[in-house]
N, CA, C, O and the ligand as a Tripos MOL2 file, in Angstrom:
@<TRIPOS>MOLECULE
protein
  265   263    67     0     0
PROTEIN
NO_CHARGES

@<TRIPOS>ATOM
      1 N           1.5250  -10.9560  -16.5200 N.3       1 MET1
      2 CA          0.9180  -10.6460  -15.2340 C.3       1 MET1
      3 C           0.0130   -9.4290  -15.4240 C.2       1 MET1
      4 O           0.4430   -8.3960  -15.9370 O.2       1 MET1
      5 N          -1.2300   -9.5640  -15.0080 N.am      2 VAL2
      6 CA         -2.1980   -8.4780  -15.1670 C.3       2 VAL2
      7 C          -2.7730   -8.0700  -13.8160 C.2       2 VAL2
      8 O          -2.7890   -8.8480  -12.8620 O.2       2 VAL2
      9 N          -3.2420   -6.8350  -13.7640 N.am      3 CYS3
     10 CA         -3.8640   -6.2950  -12.5530 C.3       3 CYS3
     11 C          -5.1240   -7.0970  -12.2290 C.2       3 CYS3
     12 O          -5.9500   -7.3480  -13.1060 O.2       3 CYS3
     13 N          -5.2620   -7.4840  -10.9990 N.am      4 LYS4
     14 CA         -6.4120   -8.2740  -10.5700 C.3       4 LYS4
     15 C          -7.7070   -7.4630  -10.6070 C.2       4 LYS4
     16 O          -8.7960   -8.0350  -10.6710 O.2       4 LYS4
     17 N          -7.5930   -6.1290  -10.5660 N.am      5 VAL5
     18 CA         -8.7820   -5.2700  -10.5380 C.3       5 VAL5
     19 C          -9.2670   -4.9280  -11.9450 C.2       5 VAL5
     20 O         -10.4440   -5.1000  -12.2640 O.2       5 VAL5
     21 N          -8.3340   -4.4330  -12.7960 N.am      6 CYS6
     22 CA         -8.7610   -3.9100  -14.1020 C.3       6 CYS6
     23 C          -8.2850   -4.7440  -15.2990 C.2       6 CYS6
     24 O          -8.7670   -4.5520  -16.4150 O.2       6 CYS6
     25 N          -7.3540   -5.6560  -15.0770 N.am      7 GLY7
     26 CA         -6.8830   -6.4990  -16.1720 C.3       7 GLY7
     27 C          -5.7820   -5.8780  -17.0130 C.2       7 GLY7
     28 O          -5.3120   -6.5040  -17.9630 O.2       7 GLY7
     29 N          -5.3570   -4.6560  -16.6880 N.am      8 GLN8
     30 CA         -4.2510   -4.0380  -17.4140 C.3       8 GLN8
     31 C          -2.9310   -4.6230  -16.9060 C.2       8 GLN8
     32 O          -2.9130   -5.3880  -15.9420 O.2       8 GLN8
     33 N          -1.8410   -4.2610  -17.5570 N.am      9 LYS9
     34 CA         -0.5380   -4.7860  -17.1680 C.3       9 LYS9
     35 C          -0.2350   -4.4230  -15.7030 C.2       9 LYS9
     36 O          -0.3340   -3.2580  -15.3170 O.2       9 LYS9
     37 N           0.1300   -5.4120  -14.9050 N.am     10 ALA10
     38 CA          0.4470   -5.1770  -13.4960 C.3      10 ALA10
     39 C           1.8550   -4.6090  -13.3620 C.2      10 ALA10
     40 O           2.7700   -4.9990  -14.0870 O.2      10 ALA10
     41 N           2.0090   -3.6810  -12.4180 N.am     11 GLN11
     42 CA          3.3110   -3.0860  -12.1200 C.3      11 GLN11
     43 C           3.9030   -3.6850  -10.8500 C.2      11 GLN11
     44 O           5.1180   -3.6700  -10.6560 O.2      11 GLN11
     45 N           3.0460   -4.2070   -9.9950 N.am     12 VAL12
     46 CA          3.4850   -4.7520   -8.7140 C.3      12 VAL12
     47 C           2.8520   -6.1290   -8.5170 C.2      12 VAL12
     48 O           1.6500   -6.3090   -8.7130 O.2      12 VAL12
     49 N           3.6720   -7.0830   -8.1300 N.am     13 GLU13
     50 CA          3.1590   -8.4120   -7.8120 C.3      13 GLU13
     51 C           3.5250   -8.7250   -6.3710 C.2      13 GLU13
     52 O           4.6930   -8.6570   -5.9900 O.2      13 GLU13
     53 N           2.5160   -9.0700   -5.5690 N.am     14 MET14
     54 CA          2.7330   -9.4330   -4.1710 C.3      14 MET14
     55 C           2.3770  -10.9020   -4.0380 C.2      14 MET14
     56 O           1.2320  -11.2610   -3.7620 O.2      14 MET14
     57 N           3.3730  -11.7360   -4.2400 N.am     15 ARG15
     58 CA          3.1300  -13.1840   -4.2730 C.3      15 ARG15
     59 C           2.5800  -13.7090   -2.9600 C.2      15 ARG15
     60 O           1.7440  -14.6130   -2.9580 O.2      15 ARG15
     61 N           3.0370  -13.1550   -1.8400 N.am     16 SER16
     62 CA          2.5550  -13.6500   -0.5460 C.3      16 SER16
     63 C           1.0550  -13.4040   -0.3710 C.2      16 SER16
     64 O           0.3950  -14.1020    0.3980 O.2      16 SER16
     65 N           0.5220  -12.4140   -1.0830 N.am     17 ARG17
     66 CA         -0.9060  -12.1090   -1.0030 C.3      17 ARG17
     67 C          -1.6640  -12.6300   -2.2080 C.2      17 ARG17
     68 O          -2.8900  -12.5370   -2.2650 O.2      17 ARG17
     69 N          -0.9290  -13.1850   -3.1860 N.am     18 GLY18
     70 CA         -1.5760  -13.6440   -4.4120 C.3      18 GLY18
     71 C          -2.2260  -12.5010   -5.1510 C.2      18 GLY18
     72 O          -3.3270  -12.6390   -5.6840 O.2      18 GLY18
     73 N          -1.5350  -11.3540   -5.1860 N.am     19 LEU19
     74 CA         -2.1290  -10.1390   -5.7270 C.3      19 LEU19
     75 C          -1.1650   -9.4500   -6.6830 C.2      19 LEU19
     76 O           0.0120   -9.2720   -6.3690 O.2      19 LEU19
     77 N          -1.6710   -9.0640   -7.8510 N.am     20 ALA20
     78 CA         -0.9110   -8.2570   -8.8090 C.3      20 ALA20
     79 C          -1.7620   -7.0480   -9.1620 C.2      20 ALA20
     80 O          -2.9610   -7.1790   -9.4080 O.2      20 ALA20
     81 N          -1.1420   -5.8630   -9.1870 N.am     21 LEU21
     82 CA         -1.8850   -4.6300   -9.4190 C.3      21 LEU21
     83 C          -1.1410   -3.6920  -10.3470 C.2      21 LEU21
     84 O           0.0900   -3.6670  -10.3650 O.2      21 LEU21
     85 N          -1.9030   -2.9120  -11.1270 N.am     22 CYS22
     86 CA         -1.3180   -1.8420  -11.9290 C.3      22 CYS22
     87 C          -0.9430   -0.7070  -10.9710 C.2      22 CYS22
     88 O          -1.2480   -0.7670   -9.7800 O.2      22 CYS22
     89 N          -0.2820    0.3230  -11.4970 N.am     23 ARG23
     90 CA          0.1630    1.4350  -10.6530 C.3      23 ARG23
     91 C          -1.0120    2.0790   -9.9130 C.2      23 ARG23
     92 O          -0.9600    2.2860   -8.7010 O.2      23 ARG23
     93 N          -2.0690    2.3920  -10.6620 N.am     24 GLU24
     94 CA         -3.2250    3.0810  -10.0770 C.3      24 GLU24
     95 C          -3.8540    2.2560   -8.9540 C.2      24 GLU24
     96 O          -4.1160    2.7850   -7.8740 O.2      24 GLU24
     97 N          -4.0920    1.0000   -9.1910 N.am     25 HIS25
     98 CA         -4.7540    0.1810   -8.1760 C.3      25 HIS25
     99 C          -3.8180   -0.1970   -7.0370 C.2      25 HIS25
    100 O          -4.2720   -0.4540   -5.9220 O.2      25 HIS25
    101 N          -2.5060   -0.2330   -7.3090 N.am     26 TYR26
    102 CA         -1.5510   -0.4490   -6.2170 C.3      26 TYR26
    103 C          -1.5920    0.7270   -5.2420 C.2      26 TYR26
    104 O          -1.5990    0.5340   -4.0260 O.2      26 TYR26
    105 N          -1.6200    1.9420   -5.7830 N.am     27 LEU27
    106 CA         -1.6620    3.1250   -4.9060 C.3      27 LEU27
    107 C          -2.9470    3.1500   -4.0860 C.2      27 LEU27
    108 O          -2.9170    3.4810   -2.9010 O.2      27 LEU27
    109 N          -4.0760    2.8040   -4.7030 N.am     28 ASP28
    110 CA         -5.3440    2.7170   -3.9580 C.3      28 ASP28
    111 C          -5.2410    1.6660   -2.8490 C.2      28 ASP28
    112 O          -5.6200    1.9100   -1.7030 O.2      28 ASP28
    113 N          -4.7210    0.4970   -3.2170 N.am     29 TRP29
    114 CA         -4.5900   -0.5940   -2.2520 C.3      29 TRP29
    115 C          -3.6790   -0.1820   -1.0990 C.2      29 TRP29
    116 O          -3.9880   -0.4580    0.0600 O.2      29 TRP29
    117 N          -2.5620    0.4740   -1.4040 N.am     30 PHE30
    118 CA         -1.5930    0.8580   -0.3760 C.3      30 PHE30
    119 C          -2.2220    1.8020    0.6440 C.2      30 PHE30
    120 O          -2.0500    1.6230    1.8490 O.2      30 PHE30
    121 N          -2.9500    2.8050    0.1620 N.am     31 VAL31
    122 CA         -3.6000    3.7650    1.0640 C.3      31 VAL31
    123 C          -4.6310    3.0490    1.9420 C.2      31 VAL31
    124 O          -4.6680    3.2630    3.1540 O.2      31 VAL31
    125 N          -5.4620    2.2050    1.3360 N.am     32 LYS32
    126 CA         -6.4960    1.4970    2.1070 C.3      32 LYS32
    127 C          -5.8860    0.5470    3.1260 C.2      32 LYS32
    128 O          -6.3620    0.4770    4.2590 O.2      32 LYS32
    129 N          -4.8560   -0.1760    2.7530 N.am     33 GLU33
    130 CA         -4.2040   -1.1020    3.6840 C.3      33 GLU33
    131 C          -3.5490   -0.3490    4.8420 C.2      33 GLU33
    132 O          -3.5780   -0.8060    5.9840 O.2      33 GLU33
    133 N          -2.9590    0.8080    4.5380 N.am     34 THR34
    134 CA         -2.3360    1.6190    5.5830 C.3      34 THR34
    135 C          -3.3930    2.1320    6.5560 C.2      34 THR34
    136 O          -3.2180    2.0600    7.7730 O.2      34 THR34
    137 N          -4.4950    2.6510    6.0050 N.am     35 GLU35
    138 CA         -5.5870    3.1320    6.8690 C.3      35 GLU35
    139 C          -6.1370    1.9970    7.7340 C.2      35 GLU35
    140 O          -6.3880    2.1840    8.9240 O.2      35 GLU35
    141 N          -6.3200    0.8310    7.1370 N.am     36 ARG36
    142 CA         -6.8630   -0.3180    7.8660 C.3      36 ARG36
    143 C          -5.9280   -0.7210    9.0140 C.2      36 ARG36
    144 O          -6.3950   -1.0110   10.1150 O.2      36 ARG36
    145 N          -4.6330   -0.7420    8.7670 N.am     37 ALA37
    146 CA         -3.6670   -1.1190    9.8120 C.3      37 ALA37
    147 C          -3.6490   -0.0860   10.9380 C.2      37 ALA37
    148 O          -3.5740   -0.4420   12.1140 O.2      37 ALA37
    149 N          -3.7180    1.1880   10.5720 N.am     38 ILE38
    150 CA         -3.7220    2.2490   11.5910 C.3      38 ILE38
    151 C          -4.9470    2.1130   12.4870 C.2      38 ILE38
    152 O          -4.8420    2.2390   13.7070 O.2      38 ILE38
    153 N          -6.1120    1.8560   11.8840 N.am     39 ARG39
    154 CA         -7.3420    1.6950   12.6810 C.3      39 ARG39
    155 C          -7.3020    0.4170   13.5070 C.2      39 ARG39
    156 O          -7.6340    0.4350   14.6930 O.2      39 ARG39
    157 N          -6.8990   -0.6900   12.8910 N.am     40 ARG40
    158 CA         -6.8940   -1.9880   13.5760 C.3      40 ARG40
    159 C          -6.0080   -1.9590   14.8070 C.2      40 ARG40
    160 O          -6.3680   -2.5110   15.8470 O.2      40 ARG40
    161 N          -4.8620   -1.3260   14.6980 N.am     41 HIS41
    162 CA         -3.8990   -1.3060   15.7990 C.3      41 HIS41
    163 C          -3.9580   -0.0210   16.6270 C.2      41 HIS41
    164 O          -3.1460    0.2020   17.5250 O.2      41 HIS41
    165 N          -4.9440    0.8170   16.2970 N.am     42 ARG42
    166 CA         -5.1560    2.0800   17.0310 C.3      42 ARG42
    167 C          -3.8410    2.8350   17.2180 C.2      42 ARG42
    168 O          -3.4450    3.1690   18.3350 O.2      42 ARG42
    169 N          -3.1850    3.0900   16.0990 N.am     43 MET43
    170 CA         -1.8660    3.7040   16.1300 C.3      43 MET43
    171 C          -1.8970    5.2080   16.3520 C.2      43 MET43
    172 O          -0.9200    5.7850   16.8310 O.2      43 MET43
    173 N          -3.0100    5.8480   16.0070 N.am     44 LEU44
    174 CA         -3.0550    7.3130   16.0400 C.3      44 LEU44
    175 C          -4.2810    7.8220   16.7710 C.2      44 LEU44
    176 O          -5.3300    7.1790   16.8060 O.2      44 LEU44
    177 N          -4.1140    8.9890   17.3480 N.am     45 LEU45
    178 CA         -5.2450    9.7230   17.8840 C.3      45 LEU45
    179 C          -5.5520   10.8610   16.9200 C.2      45 LEU45
    180 O          -4.6540   11.3290   16.2210 O.2      45 LEU45
    181 N          -6.7930   11.3130   16.8680 N.am     46 PRO46
    182 CA         -7.1410   12.4110   15.9680 C.3      46 PRO46
    183 C          -6.2290   13.6130   16.1930 C.2      46 PRO46
    184 O          -6.0040   14.0200   17.3330 O.2      46 PRO46
    185 N          -5.7040   14.1810   15.1110 N.am     47 GLY47
    186 CA         -4.8650   15.3640   15.1750 C.3      47 GLY47
    187 C          -3.3790   15.0980   15.3050 C.2      47 GLY47
    188 O          -2.5820   16.0270   15.1740 O.2      47 GLY47
    189 N          -2.9810   13.8660   15.5580 N.am     48 GLU48
    190 CA         -1.5550   13.5580   15.6750 C.3      48 GLU48
    191 C          -0.8880   13.6260   14.3020 C.2      48 GLU48
    192 O          -1.4970   13.3040   13.2820 O.2      48 GLU48
    193 N           0.3740   14.0510   14.3000 N.am     49 ARG49
    194 CA          1.1490   14.1010   13.0600 C.3      49 ARG49
    195 C           2.0880   12.9020   13.0240 C.2      49 ARG49
    196 O           2.5530   12.4180   14.0560 O.2      49 ARG49
    197 N           2.3560   12.4340   11.7930 N.am     50 VAL50
    198 CA          3.1140   11.1980   11.6440 C.3      50 VAL50
    199 C           4.1430   11.3440   10.5290 C.2      50 VAL50
    200 O           3.8660   11.9360    9.4860 O.2      50 VAL50
    201 N           5.3180   10.8030   10.7590 N.am     51 LEU51
    202 CA          6.3240   10.6750    9.7050 C.3      51 LEU51
    203 C           6.3920    9.1960    9.3530 C.2      51 LEU51
    204 O           6.5430    8.3510   10.2350 O.2      51 LEU51
    205 N           6.2810    8.8810    8.0650 N.am     52 VAL52
    206 CA          6.2640    7.4910    7.6210 C.3      52 VAL52
    207 C           7.4460    7.2210    6.7100 C.2      52 VAL52
    208 O           7.6950    7.9820    5.7750 O.2      52 VAL52
    209 N           8.1770    6.1500    6.9730 N.am     53 ALA53
    210 CA          9.2590    5.7110    6.0930 C.3      53 ALA53
    211 C           9.2970    4.1920    6.1270 C.2      53 ALA53
    212 O           9.3130    3.5890    7.2000 O.2      53 ALA53
    213 N           9.3110    3.5790    4.9620 N.am     54 VAL54
    214 CA          9.3090    2.1180    4.8630 C.3      54 VAL54
    215 C          10.4290    1.6950    3.9300 C.2      54 VAL54
    216 O          10.6230    2.2890    2.8700 O.2      54 VAL54
    217 N          11.1530    0.6830    4.3210 N.am     55 SER55
    218 CA         12.2000    0.1790    3.4280 C.3      55 SER55
    219 C          12.2110   -1.3370    3.4760 C.2      55 SER55
    220 O          11.5850   -1.9620    4.3320 O.2      55 SER55
    221 N          12.9370   -1.9060    2.5370 N.am     56 GLY56
    222 CA         13.0960   -3.3550    2.5200 C.3      56 GLY56
    223 C          12.3800   -4.0010    1.3630 C.2      56 GLY56
    224 O          11.5160   -3.3950    0.7280 O.2      56 GLY56
    225 N          12.7480   -5.2410    1.0950 N.am     57 GLY57
    226 CA         12.1180   -5.9920    0.0180 C.3      57 GLY57
    227 C          12.5770   -5.5410   -1.3540 C.2      57 GLY57
    228 O          13.3840   -4.6210   -1.4860 O.2      57 GLY57
    229 N          12.0630   -6.1870   -2.3510 N.am     58 ARG58
    230 CA         12.4550   -5.8700   -3.7230 C.3      58 ARG58
    231 C          11.5970   -4.7730   -4.3240 C.2      58 ARG58
    232 O          11.9490   -4.1930   -5.3510 O.2      58 ARG58
    233 N          10.4680   -4.4880   -3.6820 N.am     59 THR59
    234 CA          9.5460   -3.5080   -4.2230 C.3      59 THR59
    235 C           9.7410   -2.1720   -3.5220 C.2      59 THR59
    236 O           9.6890   -2.1190   -2.2940 O.2      59 THR59
    237 N           9.9630   -1.0920   -4.2640 N.am     60 PRO60
    238 CA         10.0920    0.2180   -3.6230 C.3      60 PRO60
    239 C           8.7520    0.6610   -3.0300 C.2      60 PRO60
    240 O           7.7000    0.3990   -3.6130 O.2      60 PRO60
    241 N           8.7860    1.3270   -1.8820 N.am     61 TRP61
    242 CA          7.5890    1.7910   -1.2110 C.3      61 TRP61
    243 C           7.6510    3.3030   -1.0890 C.2      61 TRP61
    244 O           8.7250    3.8730   -0.8960 O.2      61 TRP61
    245 N           6.5170    3.9420   -1.2000 N.am     62 PRO62
    246 CA          6.4970    5.4100   -1.0220 C.3      62 PRO62
    247 C           6.6540    5.7770    0.4500 C.2      62 PRO62
    248 O           6.3730    4.9630    1.3290 O.2      62 PRO62
    249 N           7.0960    6.9810    0.7120 N.am     63 PHE63
    250 CA          7.1050    7.4770    2.0730 C.3      63 PHE63
    251 C           6.7860    8.9440    2.0710 C.2      63 PHE63
    252 O           6.9660    9.6230    1.0610 O.2      63 PHE63
    253 N           6.3170    9.4370    3.1850 N.am     64 GLY64
    254 CA          5.9430   10.8360    3.2750 C.3      64 GLY64
    255 C           5.3730   11.1290    4.6290 C.2      64 GLY64
    256 O           5.4650   10.3060    5.5400 O.2      64 GLY64
    257 N           4.7870   12.2900    4.7720 N.am     65 THR65
    258 CA          4.1740   12.6630    6.0440 C.3      65 THR65
    259 C           2.6950   12.8320    5.8570 C.2      65 THR65
    260 O           2.2310   13.1870    4.7730 O.2      65 THR65
    261 N           1.9520   12.5800    6.9090 N.am     66 CYS66
    262 CA          0.4890   12.7380    6.8870 C.3      66 CYS66
    263 C           0.1360   13.8110    7.8990 C.2      66 CYS66
    264 O          -1.0390   14.1330    8.0730 O.2      66 CYS66
    265 ZN         -5.5380   -1.9690  -12.2920 Zn       67 ZN67
@<TRIPOS>BOND
     1     1     2 1
     2     2     3 1
     3     3     4 2
     4     3     5 am
     5     5     6 1
     6     6     7 1
     7     7     8 2
     8     7     9 am
     9     9    10 1
    10    10    11 1
    11    11    12 2
    12    11    13 am
    13    13    14 1
    14    14    15 1
    15    15    16 2
    16    15    17 am
    17    17    18 1
    18    18    19 1
    19    19    20 2
    20    19    21 am
    21    21    22 1
    22    22    23 1
    23    23    24 2
    24    23    25 am
    25    25    26 1
    26    26    27 1
    27    27    28 2
    28    27    29 am
    29    29    30 1
    30    30    31 1
    31    31    32 2
    32    31    33 am
    33    33    34 1
    34    34    35 1
    35    35    36 2
    36    35    37 am
    37    37    38 1
    38    38    39 1
    39    39    40 2
    40    39    41 am
    41    41    42 1
    42    42    43 1
    43    43    44 2
    44    43    45 am
    45    45    46 1
    46    46    47 1
    47    47    48 2
    48    47    49 am
    49    49    50 1
    50    50    51 1
    51    51    52 2
    52    51    53 am
    53    53    54 1
    54    54    55 1
    55    55    56 2
    56    55    57 am
    57    57    58 1
    58    58    59 1
    59    59    60 2
    60    59    61 am
    61    61    62 1
    62    62    63 1
    63    63    64 2
    64    63    65 am
    65    65    66 1
    66    66    67 1
    67    67    68 2
    68    67    69 am
    69    69    70 1
    70    70    71 1
    71    71    72 2
    72    71    73 am
    73    73    74 1
    74    74    75 1
    75    75    76 2
    76    75    77 am
    77    77    78 1
    78    78    79 1
    79    79    80 2
    80    79    81 am
    81    81    82 1
    82    82    83 1
    83    83    84 2
    84    83    85 am
    85    85    86 1
    86    86    87 1
    87    87    88 2
    88    87    89 am
    89    89    90 1
    90    90    91 1
    91    91    92 2
    92    91    93 am
    93    93    94 1
    94    94    95 1
    95    95    96 2
    96    95    97 am
    97    97    98 1
    98    98    99 1
    99    99   100 2
   100    99   101 am
   101   101   102 1
   102   102   103 1
   103   103   104 2
   104   103   105 am
   105   105   106 1
   106   106   107 1
   107   107   108 2
   108   107   109 am
   109   109   110 1
   110   110   111 1
   111   111   112 2
   112   111   113 am
   113   113   114 1
   114   114   115 1
   115   115   116 2
   116   115   117 am
   117   117   118 1
   118   118   119 1
   119   119   120 2
   120   119   121 am
   121   121   122 1
   122   122   123 1
   123   123   124 2
   124   123   125 am
   125   125   126 1
   126   126   127 1
   127   127   128 2
   128   127   129 am
   129   129   130 1
   130   130   131 1
   131   131   132 2
   132   131   133 am
   133   133   134 1
   134   134   135 1
   135   135   136 2
   136   135   137 am
   137   137   138 1
   138   138   139 1
   139   139   140 2
   140   139   141 am
   141   141   142 1
   142   142   143 1
   143   143   144 2
   144   143   145 am
   145   145   146 1
   146   146   147 1
   147   147   148 2
   148   147   149 am
   149   149   150 1
   150   150   151 1
   151   151   152 2
   152   151   153 am
   153   153   154 1
   154   154   155 1
   155   155   156 2
   156   155   157 am
   157   157   158 1
   158   158   159 1
   159   159   160 2
   160   159   161 am
   161   161   162 1
   162   162   163 1
   163   163   164 2
   164   163   165 am
   165   165   166 1
   166   166   167 1
   167   167   168 2
   168   167   169 am
   169   169   170 1
   170   170   171 1
   171   171   172 2
   172   171   173 am
   173   173   174 1
   174   174   175 1
   175   175   176 2
   176   175   177 am
   177   177   178 1
   178   178   179 1
   179   179   180 2
   180   179   181 am
   181   181   182 1
   182   182   183 1
   183   183   184 2
   184   183   185 am
   185   185   186 1
   186   186   187 1
   187   187   188 2
   188   187   189 am
   189   189   190 1
   190   190   191 1
   191   191   192 2
   192   191   193 am
   193   193   194 1
   194   194   195 1
   195   195   196 2
   196   195   197 am
   197   197   198 1
   198   198   199 1
   199   199   200 2
   200   199   201 am
   201   201   202 1
   202   202   203 1
   203   203   204 2
   204   203   205 am
   205   205   206 1
   206   206   207 1
   207   207   208 2
   208   207   209 am
   209   209   210 1
   210   210   211 1
   211   211   212 2
   212   211   213 am
   213   213   214 1
   214   214   215 1
   215   215   216 2
   216   215   217 am
   217   217   218 1
   218   218   219 1
   219   219   220 2
   220   219   221 am
   221   221   222 1
   222   222   223 1
   223   223   224 2
   224   223   225 am
   225   225   226 1
   226   226   227 1
   227   227   228 2
   228   227   229 am
   229   229   230 1
   230   230   231 1
   231   231   232 2
   232   231   233 am
   233   233   234 1
   234   234   235 1
   235   235   236 2
   236   235   237 am
   237   237   238 1
   238   238   239 1
   239   239   240 2
   240   239   241 am
   241   241   242 1
   242   242   243 1
   243   243   244 2
   244   243   245 am
   245   245   246 1
   246   246   247 1
   247   247   248 2
   248   247   249 am
   249   249   250 1
   250   250   251 1
   251   251   252 2
   252   251   253 am
   253   253   254 1
   254   254   255 1
   255   255   256 2
   256   255   257 am
   257   257   258 1
   258   258   259 1
   259   259   260 2
   260   259   261 am
   261   261   262 1
   262   262   263 1
   263   263   264 2
@<TRIPOS>SUBSTRUCTURE
     1 MET1         2 RESIDUE 1 A MET
     2 VAL2         6 RESIDUE 1 A VAL
     3 CYS3        10 RESIDUE 1 A CYS
     4 LYS4        14 RESIDUE 1 A LYS
     5 VAL5        18 RESIDUE 1 A VAL
     6 CYS6        22 RESIDUE 1 A CYS
     7 GLY7        26 RESIDUE 1 A GLY
     8 GLN8        30 RESIDUE 1 A GLN
     9 LYS9        34 RESIDUE 1 A LYS
    10 ALA10       38 RESIDUE 1 A ALA
    11 GLN11       42 RESIDUE 1 A GLN
    12 VAL12       46 RESIDUE 1 A VAL
    13 GLU13       50 RESIDUE 1 A GLU
    14 MET14       54 RESIDUE 1 A MET
    15 ARG15       58 RESIDUE 1 A ARG
    16 SER16       62 RESIDUE 1 A SER
    17 ARG17       66 RESIDUE 1 A ARG
    18 GLY18       70 RESIDUE 1 A GLY
    19 LEU19       74 RESIDUE 1 A LEU
    20 ALA20       78 RESIDUE 1 A ALA
    21 LEU21       82 RESIDUE 1 A LEU
    22 CYS22       86 RESIDUE 1 A CYS
    23 ARG23       90 RESIDUE 1 A ARG
    24 GLU24       94 RESIDUE 1 A GLU
    25 HIS25       98 RESIDUE 1 A HIS
    26 TYR26      102 RESIDUE 1 A TYR
    27 LEU27      106 RESIDUE 1 A LEU
    28 ASP28      110 RESIDUE 1 A ASP
    29 TRP29      114 RESIDUE 1 A TRP
    30 PHE30      118 RESIDUE 1 A PHE
    31 VAL31      122 RESIDUE 1 A VAL
    32 LYS32      126 RESIDUE 1 A LYS
    33 GLU33      130 RESIDUE 1 A GLU
    34 THR34      134 RESIDUE 1 A THR
    35 GLU35      138 RESIDUE 1 A GLU
    36 ARG36      142 RESIDUE 1 A ARG
    37 ALA37      146 RESIDUE 1 A ALA
    38 ILE38      150 RESIDUE 1 A ILE
    39 ARG39      154 RESIDUE 1 A ARG
    40 ARG40      158 RESIDUE 1 A ARG
    41 HIS41      162 RESIDUE 1 A HIS
    42 ARG42      166 RESIDUE 1 A ARG
    43 MET43      170 RESIDUE 1 A MET
    44 LEU44      174 RESIDUE 1 A LEU
    45 LEU45      178 RESIDUE 1 A LEU
    46 PRO46      182 RESIDUE 1 A PRO
    47 GLY47      186 RESIDUE 1 A GLY
    48 GLU48      190 RESIDUE 1 A GLU
    49 ARG49      194 RESIDUE 1 A ARG
    50 VAL50      198 RESIDUE 1 A VAL
    51 LEU51      202 RESIDUE 1 A LEU
    52 VAL52      206 RESIDUE 1 A VAL
    53 ALA53      210 RESIDUE 1 A ALA
    54 VAL54      214 RESIDUE 1 A VAL
    55 SER55      218 RESIDUE 1 A SER
    56 GLY56      222 RESIDUE 1 A GLY
    57 GLY57      226 RESIDUE 1 A GLY
    58 ARG58      230 RESIDUE 1 A ARG
    59 THR59      234 RESIDUE 1 A THR
    60 PRO60      238 RESIDUE 1 A PRO
    61 TRP61      242 RESIDUE 1 A TRP
    62 PRO62      246 RESIDUE 1 A PRO
    63 PHE63      250 RESIDUE 1 A PHE
    64 GLY64      254 RESIDUE 1 A GLY
    65 THR65      258 RESIDUE 1 A THR
    66 CYS66      262 RESIDUE 1 A CYS
    67 ZN67       265 GROUP 0 **** ****
C-alpha cells in the first residue's frame, strides 16, 4: 500500500474513501478536511476557542485545542 500523493509507504488506509496516505500527507489531509467541515457546517465564529477530541475506529486520531 502506497501513499496516493507521493508514492511512499502509506501509514493510513481509509478504505471508505479509497485513500491511502503516508504520515506527512495524512496530517495535511486531516487538517484540510477538518477546516473544510468547520466551514461547510459553520461550526465556529471568528475568535471562538474549541476543544477537540475524536475516538473510535481502528485508526488513532489526534486531538488537541485550537
Ligand atoms: Zn505521501
